[in-house]
C-alpha positions as CSV (number, residue, x, y, z in Angstrom):
1,M,-0.1,-0.1,-0.4
2,K,1.5,3.1,-0.8
3,R,1.7,6.5,1.6
4,Y,1.3,9.4,-0.5
5,D,-1.6,9.5,-3.5
6,K,1.5,12.4,-4.3
7,H,5.0,13.6,-3.5
8,I,6.1,17.3,-4.1
9,F,9.7,18.4,-5.3
10,I,11.3,21.1,-4.4
11,C,13.3,22.7,-6.2
12,E,15.9,24.7,-3.7
13,N,19.3,24.5,-5.2
14,Q,21.9,26.6,-3.9
15,R,24.5,27.3,-6.7
16,E,26.5,30.8,-6.2
17,S,25.4,34.7,-6.9
18,N,26.8,34.5,-10.6
19,H,26.7,31.1,-12.1
20,P,25.2,31.5,-15.4
21,R,22.2,28.8,-14.7
22,G,21.3,31.1,-11.1
23,C,18.9,28.7,-8.4
24,C,15.5,27.7,-7.9
25,A,16.2,28.5,-3.9
26,D,18.0,32.2,-4.2
27,K,13.9,32.8,-6.6
28,G,11.8,32.3,-4.1
29,S,11.6,27.9,-3.5
30,Q,12.2,28.1,-0.2
31,E,9.0,30.7,0.2
32,I,6.4,28.5,-2.0
33,K,7.5,25.4,-0.1
34,E,6.1,26.7,3.6
35,K,3.1,27.9,1.4
36,L,3.0,24.6,-0.5
37,K,3.1,22.9,3.0
38,S,0.5,25.1,4.6
39,K,-1.9,25.1,1.9
40,I,-1.2,21.1,1.5
41,K,-2.6,21.0,5.2
42,E,-5.1,23.9,4.7
43,A,-6.9,21.3,2.3
44,G,-7.0,18.3,4.3
45,L,-4.4,16.6,1.8
46,S,-1.7,16.0,4.3
47,T,-2.0,12.3,4.7
48,V,-2.1,11.9,1.0
49,V,0.4,14.6,-0.7
50,R,4.5,14.9,0.5
51,A,5.9,17.9,-0.1
52,N,10.3,18.1,0.5
53,T,12.6,19.6,-0.8
54,A,14.7,18.2,-3.1
55,G,17.9,18.9,-4.4
56,C,19.4,20.7,-7.5
57,L,16.0,19.4,-10.1
58,D,18.4,20.3,-13.5
59,A,15.9,22.8,-14.8
60,C,18.2,25.8,-13.0
61,E,17.4,28.8,-15.7
62,M,13.5,27.2,-15.0
63,G,13.0,28.0,-11.8
64,P,12.2,27.7,-9.5
65,V,11.1,24.4,-11.1
66,I,8.8,21.9,-9.2
67,V,8.2,17.9,-9.9
68,V,5.1,16.3,-9.3
69,Y,5.1,12.5,-9.0
70,P,3.4,10.3,-10.0
71,E,2.2,12.2,-13.2
72,C,5.5,13.5,-13.6
73,I,4.5,16.6,-13.9
74,W,6.7,19.6,-14.1
75,Y,6.3,23.2,-13.7
76,M,9.1,26.0,-13.8
77,G,8.8,29.5,-13.6
78,V,6.5,28.7,-10.1
79,Q,6.2,32.4,-7.8
80,L,4.1,32.3,-4.4
81,S,0.5,33.8,-6.3
82,D,0.7,30.5,-8.6
83,V,0.6,28.2,-5.2
84,E,-2.7,27.8,-4.2
85,E,-4.0,26.9,-7.9
86,I,-1.7,24.5,-8.2
87,V,-3.3,23.0,-5.1
88,E,-7.2,23.3,-6.2
89,S,-6.7,22.6,-9.9
90,H,-3.5,19.8,-9.7
91,L,-4.2,18.2,-5.4
92,L,-7.2,18.8,-4.7
93,N,-8.3,18.6,-9.1
94,N,-6.2,16.0,-10.5
95,Q,-5.4,19.2,-12.8
96,P,-2.3,19.9,-13.8
97,V,-1.4,24.0,-14.3
98,E,-0.5,23.9,-17.5
99,R,0.6,27.5,-18.2
100,L,2.8,26.3,-15.2
101,T,4.2,23.3,-17.0
102,I,7.5,21.8,-18.8
103,K,6.7,21.7,-22.8
104,D,10.6,21.1,-23.0
105,K,10.5,17.3,-24.0
106,R,13.0,16.2,-21.8
107,Y,10.6,16.5,-19.0
108,R,8.0,15.2,-21.1
109,R,9.0,12.2,-22.1
110,D,5.9,10.0,-20.8
111,E,3.8,12.1,-23.8
112,Q,6.2,11.0,-26.3
């Protein structure tokens, strides 16, 4: 029996400030994770959805990046203002927020 229906990883990788790819931590990913965890709890999902910090997800230039399993949905450029929509649409209603998904084929292999 699985423990969670969905497992969410939020990149909080930190790179040096002059790195050409940037990093999710400098783009507010820690605050996004905290708000996401809070909204998951408020929605009564904390027993079926788990949100965790991730190290580098290798999509630094698209950050902040979040990936949701088991669907393997990759979100890019996530802002604090997007968190409620992700919880409502994706986590509660199983409808990914398409405008935030990474379109690059490397992150959508299951669609190929």
